N, C-alpha and C positions, 0 to 999 in steps of 0.2 A: 504493503500499500504506497505512495504517497506521502513523504512529510508534509507538507498540504494538510491534507486531508484529514494525516490524523491530528494535527493542527487542530482545524478546524471543528472534527467531531468533539476532542477532548473539551473546547471552548464549550460548546454549544453544548454539552454535558452540565460541565463546571454550571457555564452558570446563563444559562437560558436568555442569549439576547437579544436584544430587542432590533438588532445592527451584529452585523462581521464580514467583516471582511478580512480573508486571510492573502494578501499577497506576495509571492515568491520575485524575491528581488534582488538576486542570484547574478541571473544576467550581469546586472548594471557593475559586478567588480571581477577581478581578476581572478575567473572561478574556470575549474572546466564547464562548454555545455551541456545543461539540462542538468546540471544541481542544482541541490532541494538544503542550501545553507545561506543564506540570509532569504527574514523574511522580514514583513510590517505587519502589524497588528490593529485596527481598528475595530475595539469595540463597543460596544452605549450598553447598558446593564445595571437593573434596577439593585443588585448585588455594589453599587460602589456607591450607589444614594451614602452620605455621611461618612464617607473613608476617606483616607489623603491618595496621593497617590502615589507616596510607596508602597500602603500597603492595597490600592488594587494590582502593584504590577507585584511584587510579592507572590500573592493571592492566581497571578495569571504565569510568574514562575515553578510557582509550589506545581502546576495540574502541566505544565513542559516540562516539568523537572527531568525527564528519563532523555529524552528530547534533546533537550540543554546539553547536558550530559552528556549524548551520544553520537546525534547530526546537528543537532542548529548550533553554524559559529556567530552569527549575529541574530538578535530577535528585536526589532525597533517598537512599543506598541504605547498607544496609544485608547490611554482606555477613560469612557467620559461614560455621565450621569446620562438623566434621556434630557434634564435643561441642558447642559450643558451643551449639549450635541445640539441640539434646539438652538440656544444662541451661537453659532460656528456655523449654524446652517449646513450640517452633515457637511463643513470639510476639516484636514490634513493640512500639514506643511510637507509638500513634498519631499523626500530622501534626498541627501544630497549625493552629487557627487562621489563615488569611490574613486577615491586620490591614491590607492595601493597596489597599481598595476596596471595593467595594459588595456580596459576601458574607455 
């Protein structure tokens, strides 16, 4: 099973998000074609109501502990409450261009 699919399933099971987007950004880095090592997660869930940003990140990292230890090299997390997501109009900043290699 693809790493991206595993991430999507685990986060959906753990948080029942209102919105979830998992993007494989490996193609933006100096890695072999088809790699699944760099991911960006955008997640909106009521579980994050009243939680600090660090607690949200820790909760996501805990759910993805196995993948972070084995297959994920980089994980960008954008975790919001529904209210925060509405204020942002469903927008997050683009990931920066990789400066670590030939891309």
